[in-house]
C-alpha positions, 0 to 999 in steps of 0.5 A, a space after each residue: 357365748 352367754 353363761 347359760 350356753 353349754 355343750 351336752 354330752 350324749 349321756 346327759 342328754 339321754 338322762 334329760 329326755 328320759 327323766 324330764 316331764 316338762 320337755 317338749 319337741 318343736 319340729 320344722 314342718 317345712 322339713 319333716 312330716 311332723 304328724 307322721 313322725 310324732 304319731 308313729 313313735 308316740 301313742 298319746 302325744 300332745 300336739 299343736 301346729 303353731 300357725 293354727 289360729 294365726 294369720 299364717 294359717 294358710 301355710 298350716 301344712 308347713 307349720 312349726 309343730 309343737 309336741 309334748 311326748 307321753 311317758 315312755 315316748 319312742 321319739 327319744 330313741 329316734 333322734 337321728 330322724 329329727 335332730 337337725 329339724 327341730 329343737 327341744 324346749 323345757 318349761 314349767 308352763 302349761 302346754 297352751 301358754 308355751 304354744 301361745 308364747 311361741 306363736 308370738 315369736 313367728 315373726 320379729 320386728 326388724 329395725 325398719 319396723 317391718 316384720 320378718 319370719 324367724 325360723 327359731 325352730 331350726 336348730 342352726 337358726 336358734 343357736 345363731 339367734 340366742 348367741 347374738 342376743 343380750 342377756 336381757 333379750 335372751 330372758 325376754 325372748 325365752 319367756 316361760 322357757 327355761 332351757 333350749 336344746 339344739 343339735 349343732 355340727 359340734 354336738 348338742 347345745 344347751 341354752 338357759 336364760 338366767 331367769 324366767 321372762 314374761 310370757 307373751 300372747 299369740 296376738 303380740 306377734 312381732 313384739 320382739 325386735 331384732 337389732 341392726 348389729 345382729 342382722 349385720 352379724 348374720 349377713 357377714 356369717 352368710 357371706 363367709 359361708 358363701 365364700 367357702 362354698 365358692 371356694 369348694 365349687 371352684 376347687 381351690 387349693 388348700 387354704 393353708 397353702 399360699 396359692 389357696 390363700 391367694 385364690 380365696 382373696 381373689 374370690 372375695 374381690 370378685 364377689 364384692 365386684 359381682 354384688 356391685 354390679 347387681 349380682 346379689 342373689 347367690 346363683 347369679 353371683 356364683 355364675 359370675 365367679 365361674 365365668 371370671 375363674 374360667 376367663 380371667 383376662 376376658 372378664 375384665 375387658 372394657 366392653 364386657 365390664 360395661 355389659 355387666 354393669 348395665 343394669 337395665 337388663 336383668 342379672 340372668 340376661 346379662 350373665 347369659 349374653 356374656 357366657 355366649 360371648 365368652 364361649 364364642 357363640 355369638 
């Protein structure tokens, strides 16, 4: 964790929201009706949809929504309504300058030089992004932002770069580059989350028990096999795990293994045909 990352207790957060005149709220427009929420709890906010005026304007209905609450805003009293669907930003920059910098971060460059959307306005993704950056990248990415605040499962997290960075313009979108080691880290995190979801779905024994540990090891092995056979999407991989869990002996039979590995058919077709065979419907 960077030196600038720390946990905030509720009383400190309450003091920040009550006293800070440079605090902004950035909401995920795909998860919440941001205009309704903001105007329903603030009589004079300053607002901007980040997709407005950009190449993403066709998706304006789900645009990230930047709001600068007015003095005495009631938005701070309803954190439960938005705390997992948006983040807080502190800056001394103008509202226009902040919006422009945030627009430059809508897409980021991959190692392949392709652009990819970055949902930095999602608390979960913001924390993962900032925790994986170098101190120098943290400063550059933050630009005029002096503090990021996000709600995590463990409470509120404050993230402060060590210095101010350069403010970017909207037309520079894609200037920030993600490193391959960041992508690898996130892929591994997603893999572990999938394993835990599969463990829960298949109702494994407690992970502290010997049986539970063996079951988890088996799920990891089956997941690797599923991906080798082309079951990359989560629902396909989970479908394969369900069949392997219910029919542990049949799933390894040579003809079925050959069928699963025949990638001339789509993953869904292969799974459906295997399911009919295993349940004796053919």
